[in-house]
PDBQT receptor file of N, H, CA, C and O in Angstrom, charges set to zero:
ATOM      1  N   MET A   1      22.173 -63.443 148.671  1.00  0.00    +0.000 N 
ATOM      2  CA  MET A   1      20.786 -63.081 148.617  1.00  0.00    +0.000 C 
ATOM      3  C   MET A   1      19.964 -64.332 148.366  1.00  0.00    +0.000 C 
ATOM      4  O   MET A   1      20.452 -65.308 147.796  1.00  0.00    +0.000 OA
ATOM      5  N   LYS A   2      18.696 -64.292 148.806  1.00  0.00    +0.000 N 
ATOM      6  H   LYS A   2      18.300 -63.499 149.269  1.00  0.00    +0.000 HD
ATOM      7  CA  LYS A   2      17.814 -65.442 148.617  1.00  0.00    +0.000 C 
ATOM      8  C   LYS A   2      16.651 -65.085 147.700  1.00  0.00    +0.000 C 
ATOM      9  O   LYS A   2      16.160 -63.956 147.699  1.00  0.00    +0.000 OA
ATOM     10  N   CYS A   3      16.224 -66.070 146.924  1.00  0.00    +0.000 N 
ATOM     11  H   CYS A   3      16.622 -66.987 146.925  1.00  0.00    +0.000 HD
ATOM     12  CA  CYS A   3      15.068 -65.918 146.053  1.00  0.00    +0.000 C 
ATOM     13  C   CYS A   3      13.847 -65.614 146.932  1.00  0.00    +0.000 C 
ATOM     14  O   CYS A   3      13.621 -66.313 147.920  1.00  0.00    +0.000 OA
ATOM     15  N   PRO A   4      13.060 -64.590 146.595  1.00  0.00    +0.000 N 
ATOM     16  CA  PRO A   4      11.915 -64.244 147.440  1.00  0.00    +0.000 C 
ATOM     17  C   PRO A   4      10.807 -65.301 147.446  1.00  0.00    +0.000 C 
ATOM     18  O   PRO A   4       9.932 -65.256 148.311  1.00  0.00    +0.000 OA
ATOM     19  N   ILE A   5      10.821 -66.232 146.522  1.00  0.00    +0.000 N 
ATOM     20  H   ILE A   5      11.532 -66.268 145.820  1.00  0.00    +0.000 HD
ATOM     21  CA  ILE A   5       9.780 -67.255 146.455  1.00  0.00    +0.000 C 
ATOM     22  C   ILE A   5      10.209 -68.539 147.166  1.00  0.00    +0.000 C 
ATOM     23  O   ILE A   5       9.517 -68.999 148.074  1.00  0.00    +0.000 OA
ATOM     24  N   CYS A   6      11.339 -69.123 146.765  1.00  0.00    +0.000 N 
ATOM     25  H   CYS A   6      11.901 -68.749 146.027  1.00  0.00    +0.000 HD
ATOM     26  CA  CYS A   6      11.735 -70.426 147.331  1.00  0.00    +0.000 C 
ATOM     27  C   CYS A   6      12.860 -70.332 148.356  1.00  0.00    +0.000 C 
ATOM     28  O   CYS A   6      13.216 -71.326 148.989  1.00  0.00    +0.000 OA
ATOM     29  N   ARG A   7      13.414 -69.140 148.515  1.00  0.00    +0.000 N 
ATOM     30  H   ARG A   7      13.124 -68.332 148.001  1.00  0.00    +0.000 HD
ATOM     31  CA  ARG A   7      14.475 -68.876 149.489  1.00  0.00    +0.000 C 
ATOM     32  C   ARG A   7      15.808 -69.545 149.146  1.00  0.00    +0.000 C 
ATOM     33  O   ARG A   7      16.673 -69.649 150.015  1.00  0.00    +0.000 OA
ATOM     34  N   LYS A   8      15.997 -70.000 147.908  1.00  0.00    +0.000 N 
ATOM     35  H   LYS A   8      15.295 -69.916 147.202  1.00  0.00    +0.000 HD
ATOM     36  CA  LYS A   8      17.263 -70.573 147.463  1.00  0.00    +0.000 C 
ATOM     37  C   LYS A   8      18.296 -69.462 147.332  1.00  0.00    +0.000 C 
ATOM     38  O   LYS A   8      17.967 -68.363 146.885  1.00  0.00    +0.000 OA
ATOM     39  N   GLU A   9      19.544 -69.733 147.715  1.00  0.00    +0.000 N 
ATOM     40  H   GLU A   9      19.811 -70.626 148.078  1.00  0.00    +0.000 HD
ATOM     41  CA  GLU A   9      20.628 -68.757 147.594  1.00  0.00    +0.000 C 
ATOM     42  C   GLU A   9      20.901 -68.466 146.116  1.00  0.00    +0.000 C 
ATOM     43  O   GLU A   9      20.998 -69.382 145.299  1.00  0.00    +0.000 OA
ATOM     44  N   ILE A  10      21.025 -67.165 145.786  1.00  0.00    +0.000 N 
ATOM     45  H   ILE A  10      20.947 -66.421 146.450  1.00  0.00    +0.000 HD
ATOM     46  CA  ILE A  10      21.326 -66.759 144.415  1.00  0.00    +0.000 C 
ATOM     47  C   ILE A  10      22.349 -65.629 144.432  1.00  0.00    +0.000 C 
ATOM     48  O   ILE A  10      22.620 -65.036 145.476  1.00  0.00    +0.000 OA
ATOM     49  N   THR A  11      22.910 -65.341 143.266  1.00  0.00    +0.000 N 
ATOM     50  H   THR A  11      22.689 -65.823 142.418  1.00  0.00    +0.000 HD
ATOM     51  CA  THR A  11      23.847 -64.229 143.133  1.00  0.00    +0.000 C 
ATOM     52  C   THR A  11      23.286 -63.244 142.120  1.00  0.00    +0.000 C 
ATOM     53  O   THR A  11      22.374 -63.571 141.360  1.00  0.00    +0.000 OA
ATOM     54  N   ARG A  12      23.834 -62.041 142.114  1.00  0.00    +0.000 N 
ATOM     55  H   ARG A  12      24.575 -61.775 142.731  1.00  0.00    +0.000 HD
ATOM     56  CA  ARG A  12      23.382 -61.013 141.168  1.00  0.00    +0.000 C 
ATOM     57  C   ARG A  12      23.698 -61.383 139.728  1.00  0.00    +0.000 C 
ATOM     58  O   ARG A  12      23.096 -60.828 138.809  1.00  0.00    +0.000 OA
ATOM     59  N   GLU A  13      24.609 -62.291 139.513  1.00  0.00    +0.000 N 
ATOM     60  H   GLU A  13      25.098 -62.742 140.259  1.00  0.00    +0.000 HD
ATOM     61  CA  GLU A  13      24.968 -62.711 138.163  1.00  0.00    +0.000 C 
ATOM     62  C   GLU A  13      23.925 -63.641 137.553  1.00  0.00    +0.000 C 
ATOM     63  O   GLU A  13      23.955 -63.882 136.346  1.00  0.00    +0.000 OA
ATOM     64  N   ASN A  14      23.007 -64.167 138.354  1.00  0.00    +0.000 N 
ATOM     65  H   ASN A  14      22.983 -63.971 139.335  1.00  0.00    +0.000 HD
ATOM     66  CA  ASN A  14      21.967 -65.061 137.869  1.00  0.00    +0.000 C 
ATOM     67  C   ASN A  14      21.089 -64.299 136.880  1.00  0.00    +0.000 C 
ATOM     68  O   ASN A  14      20.604 -63.217 137.210  1.00  0.00    +0.000 OA
ATOM     69  N   PRO A  15      20.870 -64.834 135.672  1.00  0.00    +0.000 N 
ATOM     70  CA  PRO A  15      20.062 -64.121 134.672  1.00  0.00    +0.000 C 
ATOM     71  C   PRO A  15      18.610 -63.906 135.097  1.00  0.00    +0.000 C 
ATOM     72  O   PRO A  15      17.940 -63.040 134.534  1.00  0.00    +0.000 OA
ATOM     73  N   GLU A  16      18.112 -64.647 136.049  1.00  0.00    +0.000 N 
ATOM     74  H   GLU A  16      18.656 -65.350 136.506  1.00  0.00    +0.000 HD
ATOM     75  CA  GLU A  16      16.739 -64.494 136.530  1.00  0.00    +0.000 C 
ATOM     76  C   GLU A  16      16.662 -63.602 137.773  1.00  0.00    +0.000 C 
ATOM     77  O   GLU A  16      15.588 -63.462 138.358  1.00  0.00    +0.000 OA
ATOM     78  N   PHE A  17      17.772 -63.001 138.182  1.00  0.00    +0.000 N 
ATOM     79  H   PHE A  17      18.645 -63.115 137.706  1.00  0.00    +0.000 HD
ATOM     80  CA  PHE A  17      17.834 -62.180 139.389  1.00  0.00    +0.000 C 
ATOM     81  C   PHE A  17      16.676 -61.188 139.433  1.00  0.00    +0.000 C 
ATOM     82  O   PHE A  17      16.408 -60.559 138.409  1.00  0.00    +0.000 OA
ATOM     83  N   PRO A  18      15.987 -61.009 140.524  1.00  0.00    +0.000 N 
ATOM     84  CA  PRO A  18      16.239 -61.474 141.881  1.00  0.00    +0.000 C 
ATOM     85  C   PRO A  18      15.645 -62.840 142.200  1.00  0.00    +0.000 C 
ATOM     86  O   PRO A  18      15.612 -63.244 143.362  1.00  0.00    +0.000 OA
ATOM     87  N   PHE A  19      15.176 -63.555 141.178  1.00  0.00    +0.000 N 
ATOM     88  H   PHE A  19      15.203 -63.227 140.234  1.00  0.00    +0.000 HD
ATOM     89  CA  PHE A  19      14.646 -64.899 141.377  1.00  0.00    +0.000 C 
ATOM     90  C   PHE A  19      15.701 -65.921 140.992  1.00  0.00    +0.000 C 
ATOM     91  O   PHE A  19      16.677 -65.587 140.320  1.00  0.00    +0.000 OA
ATOM     92  N   CYS A  20      15.508 -67.176 141.416  1.00  0.00    +0.000 N 
ATOM     93  H   CYS A  20      14.715 -67.448 141.962  1.00  0.00    +0.000 HD
ATOM     94  CA  CYS A  20      16.489 -68.209 141.084  1.00  0.00    +0.000 C 
ATOM     95  C   CYS A  20      16.178 -68.871 139.751  1.00  0.00    +0.000 C 
ATOM     96  O   CYS A  20      17.061 -69.468 139.134  1.00  0.00    +0.000 OA
ATOM     97  N   SER A  21      14.926 -68.770 139.299  1.00  0.00    +0.000 N 
ATOM     98  H   SER A  21      14.210 -68.285 139.800  1.00  0.00    +0.000 HD
ATOM     99  CA  SER A  21      14.527 -69.436 138.062  1.00  0.00    +0.000 C 
ATOM    100  C   SER A  21      13.323 -68.737 137.446  1.00  0.00    +0.000 C 
ATOM    101  O   SER A  21      12.685 -67.890 138.071  1.00  0.00    +0.000 OA
ATOM    102  N   ASP A  22      13.030 -69.109 136.214  1.00  0.00    +0.000 N 
ATOM    103  H   ASP A  22      13.548 -69.797 135.706  1.00  0.00    +0.000 HD
ATOM    104  CA  ASP A  22      11.847 -68.572 135.548  1.00  0.00    +0.000 C 
ATOM    105  C   ASP A  22      10.589 -69.031 136.283  1.00  0.00    +0.000 C 
ATOM    106  O   ASP A  22       9.609 -68.289 136.341  1.00  0.00    +0.000 OA
ATOM    107  N   ARG A  23      10.600 -70.230 136.841  1.00  0.00    +0.000 N 
ATOM    108  H   ARG A  23      11.397 -70.833 136.795  1.00  0.00    +0.000 HD
ATOM    109  CA  ARG A  23       9.455 -70.736 137.593  1.00  0.00    +0.000 C 
ATOM    110  C   ARG A  23       9.109 -69.813 138.749  1.00  0.00    +0.000 C 
ATOM    111  O   ARG A  23       7.942 -69.465 138.930  1.00  0.00    +0.000 OA
ATOM    112  N   CYS A  24      10.103 -69.407 139.536  1.00  0.00    +0.000 N 
ATOM    113  H   CYS A  24      11.051 -69.689 139.389  1.00  0.00    +0.000 HD
ATOM    114  CA  CYS A  24       9.855 -68.509 140.664  1.00  0.00    +0.000 C 
ATOM    115  C   CYS A  24       9.394 -67.137 140.188  1.00  0.00    +0.000 C 
ATOM    116  O   CYS A  24       8.557 -66.508 140.837  1.00  0.00    +0.000 OA
ATOM    117  N   ARG A  25       9.925 -66.668 139.072  1.00  0.00    +0.000 N 
ATOM    118  H   ARG A  25      10.605 -67.178 138.545  1.00  0.00    +0.000 HD
ATOM    119  CA  ARG A  25       9.505 -65.385 138.501  1.00  0.00    +0.000 C 
ATOM    120  C   ARG A  25       8.021 -65.431 138.127  1.00  0.00    +0.000 C 
ATOM    121  O   ARG A  25       7.285 -64.482 138.396  1.00  0.00    +0.000 OA
ATOM    122  N   VAL A  26       7.577 -66.540 137.504  1.00  0.00    +0.000 N 
ATOM    123  H   VAL A  26       8.175 -67.311 137.286  1.00  0.00    +0.000 HD
ATOM    124  CA  VAL A  26       6.177 -66.684 137.098  1.00  0.00    +0.000 C 
ATOM    125  C   VAL A  26       5.270 -66.814 138.328  1.00  0.00    +0.000 C 
ATOM    126  O   VAL A  26       4.165 -66.271 138.335  1.00  0.00    +0.000 OA
ATOM    127  N   ILE A  27       5.714 -67.515 139.349  1.00  0.00    +0.000 N 
ATOM    128  H   ILE A  27       6.611 -67.957 139.343  1.00  0.00    +0.000 HD
ATOM    129  CA  ILE A  27       4.933 -67.617 140.588  1.00  0.00    +0.000 C 
ATOM    130  C   ILE A  27       4.731 -66.231 141.188  1.00  0.00    +0.000 C 
ATOM    131  O   ILE A  27       3.628 -65.898 141.623  1.00  0.00    +0.000 OA
ATOM    132  N   ASP A  28       5.780 -65.428 141.212  1.00  0.00    +0.000 N 
ATOM    133  H   ASP A  28       6.675 -65.699 140.858  1.00  0.00    +0.000 HD
ATOM    134  CA  ASP A  28       5.680 -64.072 141.749  1.00  0.00    +0.000 C 
ATOM    135  C   ASP A  28       4.700 -63.235 140.931  1.00  0.00    +0.000 C 
ATOM    136  O   ASP A  28       3.881 -62.514 141.500  1.00  0.00    +0.000 OA
ATOM    137  N   LEU A  29       4.773 -63.324 139.619  1.00  0.00    +0.000 N 
ATOM    138  H   LEU A  29       5.438 -63.910 139.157  1.00  0.00    +0.000 HD
ATOM    139  CA  LEU A  29       3.846 -62.593 138.754  1.00  0.00    +0.000 C 
ATOM    140  C   LEU A  29       2.407 -63.024 139.026  1.00  0.00    +0.000 C 
ATOM    141  O   LEU A  29       1.504 -62.190 139.079  1.00  0.00    +0.000 OA
ATOM    142  N   GLY A  30       2.200 -64.321 139.198  1.00  0.00    +0.000 N 
ATOM    143  H   GLY A  30       2.934 -64.999 139.156  1.00  0.00    +0.000 HD
ATOM    144  CA  GLY A  30       0.865 -64.832 139.508  1.00  0.00    +0.000 C 
ATOM    145  C   GLY A  30       0.355 -64.309 140.833  1.00  0.00    +0.000 C 
ATOM    146  O   GLY A  30      -0.836 -64.030 140.974  1.00  0.00    +0.000 OA
ATOM    147  N   ASN A  31       1.247 -64.172 141.813  1.00  0.00    +0.000 N 
ATOM    148  H   ASN A  31       2.214 -64.399 141.699  1.00  0.00    +0.000 HD
ATOM    149  CA  ASN A  31       0.843 -63.618 143.114  1.00  0.00    +0.000 C 
ATOM    150  C   ASN A  31       0.365 -62.184 142.979  1.00  0.00    +0.000 C 
ATOM    151  O   ASN A  31      -0.616 -61.799 143.614  1.00  0.00    +0.000 OA
ATOM    152  N   TRP A  32       1.040 -61.390 142.163  1.00  0.00    +0.000 N 
ATOM    153  H   TRP A  32       1.837 -61.703 141.646  1.00  0.00    +0.000 HD
ATOM    154  CA  TRP A  32       0.594 -60.011 141.922  1.00  0.00    +0.000 C 
ATOM    155  C   TRP A  32      -0.744 -60.010 141.197  1.00  0.00    +0.000 C 
ATOM    156  O   TRP A  32      -1.652 -59.265 141.565  1.00  0.00    +0.000 OA
ATOM    157  N   ALA A  33      -0.870 -60.849 140.161  1.00  0.00    +0.000 N 
ATOM    158  H   ALA A  33      -0.132 -61.454 139.862  1.00  0.00    +0.000 HD
ATOM    159  CA  ALA A  33      -2.091 -60.870 139.353  1.00  0.00    +0.000 C 
ATOM    160  C   ALA A  33      -3.308 -61.331 140.147  1.00  0.00    +0.000 C 
ATOM    161  O   ALA A  33      -4.424 -60.875 139.894  1.00  0.00    +0.000 OA
ATOM    162  N   SER A  34      -3.102 -62.230 141.103  1.00  0.00    +0.000 N 
ATOM    163  H   SER A  34      -2.196 -62.601 141.309  1.00  0.00    +0.000 HD
ATOM    164  CA  SER A  34      -4.231 -62.757 141.885  1.00  0.00    +0.000 C 
ATOM    165  C   SER A  34      -4.614 -61.855 143.048  1.00  0.00    +0.000 C 
ATOM    166  O   SER A  34      -5.628 -62.087 143.708  1.00  0.00    +0.000 OA
ATOM    167  N   GLY A  35      -3.804 -60.822 143.305  1.00  0.00    +0.000 N 
ATOM    168  H   GLY A  35      -2.981 -60.634 142.769  1.00  0.00    +0.000 HD
ATOM    169  CA  GLY A  35      -4.105 -59.911 144.409  1.00  0.00    +0.000 C 
ATOM    170  C   GLY A  35      -3.518 -60.346 145.738  1.00  0.00    +0.000 C 
ATOM    171  O   GLY A  35      -3.838 -59.768 146.777  1.00  0.00    +0.000 OA
ATOM    172  N   LYS A  36      -2.660 -61.360 145.718  1.00  0.00    +0.000 N 
ATOM    173  H   LYS A  36      -2.400 -61.829 144.874  1.00  0.00    +0.000 HD
ATOM    174  CA  LYS A  36      -2.030 -61.803 146.959  1.00  0.00    +0.000 C 
ATOM    175  C   LYS A  36      -1.118 -60.723 147.526  1.00  0.00    +0.000 C 
ATOM    176  O   LYS A  36      -1.013 -60.565 148.743  1.00  0.00    +0.000 OA
ATOM    177  N   TYR A  37      -0.461 -59.986 146.644  1.00  0.00    +0.000 N 
ATOM    178  H   TYR A  37      -0.546 -60.114 145.656  1.00  0.00    +0.000 HD
ATOM    179  CA  TYR A  37       0.386 -58.873 147.057  1.00  0.00    +0.000 C 
ATOM    180  C   TYR A  37      -0.397 -57.575 146.891  1.00  0.00    +0.000 C 
ATOM    181  O   TYR A  37      -1.126 -57.406 145.913  1.00  0.00    +0.000 OA
ATOM    182  N   VAL A  38      -0.248 -56.670 147.835  1.00  0.00    +0.000 N 
ATOM    183  H   VAL A  38       0.344 -56.807 148.630  1.00  0.00    +0.000 HD
ATOM    184  CA  VAL A  38      -0.869 -55.352 147.727  1.00  0.00    +0.000 C 
ATOM    185  C   VAL A  38       0.122 -54.304 148.198  1.00  0.00    +0.000 C 
ATOM    186  O   VAL A  38       1.021 -54.598 148.986  1.00  0.00    +0.000 OA
ATOM    187  N   ILE A  39      -0.039 -53.106 147.724  1.00  0.00    +0.000 N 
ATOM    188  H   ILE A  39      -0.769 -52.867 147.084  1.00  0.00    +0.000 HD
ATOM    189  CA  ILE A  39       0.764 -51.987 148.199  1.00  0.00    +0.000 C 
ATOM    190  C   ILE A  39      -0.015 -51.363 149.336  1.00  0.00    +0.000 C 
ATOM    191  O   ILE A  39      -1.120 -50.859 149.135  1.00  0.00    +0.000 OA
ATOM    192  N   SER A  40       0.556 -51.395 150.534  1.00  0.00    +0.000 N 
ATOM    193  H   SER A  40       1.453 -51.804 150.697  1.00  0.00    +0.000 HD
ATOM    194  CA  SER A  40      -0.207 -51.048 151.725  1.00  0.00    +0.000 C 
ATOM    195  C   SER A  40      -0.278 -49.561 152.037  1.00  0.00    +0.000 C 
ATOM    196  O   SER A  40      -1.120 -49.152 152.835  1.00  0.00    +0.000 OA
ATOM    197  N   THR A  41       0.559 -48.755 151.448  1.00  0.00    +0.000 N 
ATOM    198  H   THR A  41       1.243 -49.088 150.800  1.00  0.00    +0.000 HD
ATOM    199  CA  THR A  41       0.560 -47.334 151.761  1.00  0.00    +0.000 C 
ATOM    200  C   THR A  41      -0.551 -46.635 150.980  1.00  0.00    +0.000 C 
ATOM    201  O   THR A  41      -0.539 -46.654 149.749  1.00  0.00    +0.000 OA
ATOM    202  N   PRO A  42      -1.505 -46.021 151.669  1.00  0.00    +0.000 N 
ATOM    203  CA  PRO A  42      -2.576 -45.320 150.944  1.00  0.00    +0.000 C 
ATOM    204  C   PRO A  42      -2.049 -44.047 150.281  1.00  0.00    +0.000 C 
ATOM    205  O   PRO A  42      -1.041 -43.481 150.706  1.00  0.00    +0.000 OA
ATOM    206  N   LEU A  43      -2.733 -43.618 149.256  1.00  0.00    +0.000 N 
ATOM    207  H   LEU A  43      -3.551 -44.077 148.911  1.00  0.00    +0.000 HD
ATOM    208  CA  LEU A  43      -2.369 -42.375 148.587  1.00  0.00    +0.000 C 
ATOM    209  C   LEU A  43      -2.634 -41.196 149.498  1.00  0.00    +0.000 C 
ATOM    210  O   LEU A  43      -3.623 -41.174 150.231  1.00  0.00    +0.000 OA
ATOM    211  N   SER A  44      -1.762 -40.234 149.452  1.00  0.00    +0.000 N 
ATOM    212  H   SER A  44      -0.959 -40.252 148.857  1.00  0.00    +0.000 HD
ATOM    213  CA  SER A  44      -1.971 -38.982 150.174  1.00  0.00    +0.000 C 
ATOM    214  C   SER A  44      -2.894 -38.104 149.332  1.00  0.00    +0.000 C 
ATOM    215  O   SER A  44      -2.957 -38.277 148.115  1.00  0.00    +0.000 OA
ATOM    216  N   PRO A  45      -3.609 -37.170 149.952  1.00  0.00    +0.000 N 
ATOM    217  CA  PRO A  45      -4.486 -36.299 149.161  1.00  0.00    +0.000 C 
ATOM    218  C   PRO A  45      -3.757 -35.557 148.042  1.00  0.00    +0.000 C 
ATOM    219  O   PRO A  45      -4.366 -35.259 147.015  1.00  0.00    +0.000 OA
ATOM    220  N   GLY A  46      -2.486 -35.256 148.211  1.00  0.00    +0.000 N 
ATOM    221  H   GLY A  46      -1.991 -35.498 149.045  1.00  0.00    +0.000 HD
ATOM    222  CA  GLY A  46      -1.735 -34.530 147.196  1.00  0.00    +0.000 C 
ATOM    223  C   GLY A  46      -1.151 -35.408 146.104  1.00  0.00    +0.000 C 
ATOM    224  O   GLY A  46      -0.534 -34.890 145.173  1.00  0.00    +0.000 OA
ATOM    225  N   ASP A  47      -1.328 -36.735 146.190  1.00  0.00    +0.000 N 
ATOM    226  H   ASP A  47      -1.829 -37.156 146.946  1.00  0.00    +0.000 HD
ATOM    227  CA  ASP A  47      -0.750 -37.651 145.211  1.00  0.00    +0.000 C 
ATOM    228  C   ASP A  47      -1.533 -37.754 143.913  1.00  0.00    +0.000 C 
ATOM    229  O   ASP A  47      -1.012 -38.262 142.920  1.00  0.00    +0.000 OA
ATOM    230  N   ARG A  48      -2.764 -37.286 143.903  1.00  0.00    +0.000 N 
ATOM    231  H   ARG A  48      -3.186 -36.874 144.710  1.00  0.00    +0.000 HD
ATOM    232  CA  ARG A  48      -3.553 -37.367 142.682  1.00  0.00    +0.000 C 
ATOM    233  C   ARG A  48      -4.384 -36.095 142.537  1.00  0.00    +0.000 C 
ATOM    234  O   ARG A  48      -4.733 -35.460 143.532  1.00  0.00    +0.000 OA
ATOM    235  N   PRO A  49      -4.697 -35.726 141.308  1.00  0.00    +0.000 N 
ATOM    236  CA  PRO A  49      -5.487 -34.505 141.115  1.00  0.00    +0.000 C 
ATOM    237  C   PRO A  49      -6.919 -34.691 141.621  1.00  0.00    +0.000 C 
ATOM    238  O   PRO A  49      -7.462 -35.794 141.565  1.00  0.00    +0.000 OA
ATOM    239  N   LYS A  50      -7.523 -33.614 142.111  1.00  0.00    +0.000 N 
ATOM    240  H   LYS A  50      -7.081 -32.718 142.156  1.00  0.00    +0.000 HD
ATOM    241  CA  LYS A  50      -8.905 -33.666 142.590  1.00  0.00    +0.000 C 
ATOM    242  C   LYS A  50      -9.861 -33.891 141.438  1.00  0.00    +0.000 C 
ATOM    243  O   LYS A  50     -10.860 -34.597 141.575  1.00  0.00    +0.000 OA
ATOM    244  N   ASN A  51      -9.551 -33.287 140.300  1.00  0.00    +0.000 N 
ATOM    245  H   ASN A  51      -8.739 -32.713 140.189  1.00  0.00    +0.000 HD
ATOM    246  CA  ASN A  51     -10.368 -33.408 139.109  1.00  0.00    +0.000 C 
ATOM    247  C   ASN A  51      -9.541 -34.141 138.055  1.00  0.00    +0.000 C 
ATOM    248  O   ASN A  51      -8.517 -33.612 137.623  1.00  0.00    +0.000 OA
ATOM    249  N   PRO A  52      -9.948 -35.344 137.622  1.00  0.00    +0.000 N 
ATOM    250  CA  PRO A  52      -9.141 -36.091 136.651  1.00  0.00    +0.000 C 
ATOM    251  C   PRO A  52      -8.925 -35.361 135.339  1.00  0.00    +0.000 C 
ATOM    252  O   PRO A  52      -7.952 -35.637 134.637  1.00  0.00    +0.000 OA
ATOM    253  N   ASP A  53      -9.826 -34.417 134.983  1.00  0.00    +0.000 N 
ATOM    254  H   ASP A  53     -10.617 -34.193 135.552  1.00  0.00    +0.000 HD
ATOM    255  CA  ASP A  53      -9.669 -33.660 133.736  1.00  0.00    +0.000 C 
ATOM    256  C   ASP A  53      -8.717 -32.489 133.900  1.00  0.00    +0.000 C 
ATOM    257  O   ASP A  53      -8.404 -31.813 132.920  1.00  0.00    +0.000 OA
ATOM    258  N   ALA A  54      -8.251 -32.232 135.111  1.00  0.00    +0.000 N 
ATOM    259  H   ALA A  54      -8.505 -32.780 135.907  1.00  0.00    +0.000 HD
ATOM    260  CA  ALA A  54      -7.409 -31.058 135.395  1.00  0.00    +0.000 C 
ATOM    261  C   ALA A  54      -5.934 -31.450 135.432  1.00  0.00    +0.000 C 
ATOM    262  O   ALA A  54      -5.220 -31.085 136.366  1.00  0.00    +0.000 OA
ATOM    263  N   ASP A  55      -5.475 -32.189 134.425  1.00  0.00    +0.000 N 
ATOM    264  H   ASP A  55      -6.055 -32.485 133.666  1.00  0.00    +0.000 HD
ATOM    265  CA  ASP A  55      -4.082 -32.608 134.394  1.00  0.00    +0.000 C 
ATOM    266  C   ASP A  55      -3.130 -31.470 134.065  1.00  0.00    +0.000 C 
ATOM    267  O   ASP A  55      -1.951 -31.528 134.414  1.00  0.00    +0.000 OA
ATOM    268  N   GLN A  56      -3.629 -30.439 133.400  1.00  0.00    +0.000 N 
ATOM    269  H   GLN A  56      -4.587 -30.393 133.117  1.00  0.00    +0.000 HD
ATOM    270  CA  GLN A  56      -2.766 -29.327 133.004  1.00  0.00    +0.000 C 
ATOM    271  C   GLN A  56      -3.100 -28.106 133.848  1.00  0.00    +0.000 C 
ATOM    272  O   GLN A  56      -4.264 -27.807 134.114  1.00  0.00    +0.000 OA
ATOM    273  N   ASP A  57      -2.054 -27.414 134.257  1.00  0.00    +0.000 N 
ATOM    274  H   ASP A  57      -1.109 -27.657 134.041  1.00  0.00    +0.000 HD
ATOM    275  CA  ASP A  57      -2.249 -26.169 135.009  1.00  0.00    +0.000 C 
ATOM    276  C   ASP A  57      -2.590 -25.050 134.043  1.00  0.00    +0.000 C 
ATOM    277  O   ASP A  57      -1.953 -24.906 132.999  1.00  0.00    +0.000 OA
ATOM    278  N   GLU A  58      -3.595 -24.258 134.391  1.00  0.00    +0.000 N 
ATOM    279  H   GLU A  58      -4.112 -24.375 135.239  1.00  0.00    +0.000 HD
ATOM    280  CA  GLU A  58      -3.949 -23.102 133.572  1.00  0.00    +0.000 C 
ATOM    281  C   GLU A  58      -3.351 -21.862 134.199  1.00  0.00    +0.000 C 
ATOM    282  O   GLU A  58      -3.498 -21.636 135.400  1.00  0.00    +0.000 OA
ATOM    283  N   ASP A  59      -2.675 -21.053 133.393  1.00  0.00    +0.000 N 
ATOM    284  H   ASP A  59      -2.555 -21.236 132.417  1.00  0.00    +0.000 HD
ATOM    285  CA  ASP A  59      -2.064 -19.822 133.915  1.00  0.00    +0.000 C 
ATOM    286  C   ASP A  59      -2.946 -18.634 133.655  1.00  0.00    +0.000 C 
ATOM    287  O   ASP A  59      -2.595 -17.512 134.023  1.00  0.00    +0.000 OA
TER     288      ASP A  59
């Protein structure tokens, strides 16, 4: 397997897995924090309640 940041070969036994080092792990975290990475799948209408106060079902 390769580190998703620097593409260096790594094994699952590496304590920083799936990264090769703490440096690559921090770079990845920074990419998420800066908005470089996004989750592209939009929410479906059924994925969230229509009314945020309606978390509990009333019987």
